[in-house]
N, C-alpha and C positions, 0 to 999 in steps of 0.2 A: 697494946691496945689498938695500934694502927691497923693490924690485920682484922680485928673484930669490926672496926669502923668500915673498912673496905668491904668486908663480907656483908655487913648490914646494908650497905648501899647496893651491892650486887643482888642480894636477896630481895630487897625492896623493888628494884627494877624488874627482876624476873617474875616476882609475884604479880605485880601490876600488869605486866605484859600477858602473863598466863590468864589473868582474870579479864583481859580485854579492856582495861581501864587506862588507855593511853592518854585520856584527858587529864590524868593526874601525873603525867610526865611531860617533859619537854622533848619533842621529837624534832630532830635536827639533821639536815643533810650537810655533812662536813665538806667544806670547799678546800681547794688546793692550798690556799694561803693559811687556812686554819690547821691543815694537816701538818704543816711545818712548825707550828707554834701553838701548843696546847693552852698557853696563857691567853692567846688571842681568842680562842674559842670560849674559854672561861669568861673573858671580858664581854664578848658578844651575848652569851647566854645569861650570865648572872650580873653583869655590870661591874665585875671585879676580876682581876687576874689571880685571885687567891684560891679559886676552887678547882684547880687542875686535878686534884685527887678524884673528884667525882667524874670528871671527864675521862681520866685514865681508866677507871673501873668500867665505865660504860663502853669504852673502846677496846678493853682487854689488853691494854699496854701496861708495862711494869714501871716505867719511869718517864720523866719529862723529856729525856733525850730520844725517846722512840718516836718515830713518825706515826701519826694517827692514820687509820685507814680512811680513805675517801668513800664514805658510805653513810647511810642513814643510821642514826643512833637514838637511843632514848635515855634521858638522864632525869634524876629527881628534880622536883621543884626546889627552889632555894630554901623555902621553909623546911623541907624535909632534910636537906643537907645540913642546915644549921642545927636542927634537932639531933641528927646523928653526931655532929661535932660536939654538942653539949653532953651527949650521953657517953661517947667513947673516947674523946680526946681531952 
């Protein structure tokens, strides 16, 4: 079910970007310190280190061990992440 969960997040991000609804996403410029630690980025965006999976999907990385790209990303709002977690995990 983890693959379906990640695919749902990716599809959600792509759909909203394609529709031009960036106000329904968090748009973030990844900084150097965040690129080294996805849990730090999760903490800054969502207030918890528990949501690295959404960060990884948005960045196109496969695991927490991979360095994040220093670029602008769009991730789902916390309400959407929690809904996807309830549905798929």
